N, C-alpha and C positions, 0 to 999 in steps of 0.2 A: 431480480424485486430491488421497486429503489419507491417501495410506501414507507414513509415515516419521516423523510427525511428532512432532518431540521437542526441538521451544525451546518456551520459552515470548515473552510480547508484552510483560509485563506493565509495559513502560517506557514503550510506543508510549499507555496508555490517559489519561496528563495529557493528552498531547497530541490524543489523538479527540475528548476530552470538551472543550478548547479548542473544535476542530474546530465541536463540534454546539452549543454556543454559540453558533458565528460564523453558525449556518446558522439558529439560530435567532433570532437577529440578523436577516437578511436576509429570514425572512420575517414578520416585523414592519417593519421598512425599505417590503417589497412590503403592505402590510394598511394600512400609515401615506402610501401613495403617492409617500413617497420618491424625488426624483430616478433614473430611469433609469440614469445613468450608473454613482453613485454605490452600486446594486444592485450592477450587474457589475461593479465591483470591487471590492465585498465577495465575489463570486462566481468572480471569479477568486485573490482572497487564498487563496479556503476550497479551488479546485482544486488549485494550489501546494501549502500545507499536506498536503491529501492524497496528493500525490505523494510528497511529502516522506515520510512513512510509509511508504508504498510499497519508495519506495529503501530505508529503512533496512531493513524487512522482510524486500525481495527480499538487501541485501549479510547481512543474519545466516544465511540458508535460504544463501547461496554457504559466509559462512564456517564451517556449523555441517555440515547437510544435506547439501551437496553431498561438502562432504569427508571426511564421513562414509561416502558411499557410493562414494567413492572407496579413501581407506585402507580398507574393507568388501574390496577387491577382486573387487565382482562384480557383473561383467559385468550382468547386471538393473538393479543399481538403477543404477548408474552411468548405462546407458542409457536408464530414467527420469530419474531426474534431468534428464540432459538432452532428450529431450522434453519435460520440464515448464516447466524453463527457454526453450526455444522456443517454447512456449506463452505466456508469459509477454511474452514479447520482442517476441513476432510485434501481441497485445497495445498494448504499450508503445506500438510505434513507429505507430500507427493516427490 
């Protein structure tokens, strides 16, 4: 679902560019036959960094989008936001 999108996430672009560089580094490590544990360590660092970006975006979603739905007093909007959050939370907890 992409309805109700009213926020920007430009503050995350720098971090995502760094993550992109880390992924390129992992590709290089693999192509150069680096030690497996070193590659795994870098993969875990990328996963952690992506998780942090995801949590920041989720926090912003709660602060802005969910709050706006609650303040609108529209049961339909609130129910939609709750359903979206439940979907995301289920995926995050896998």
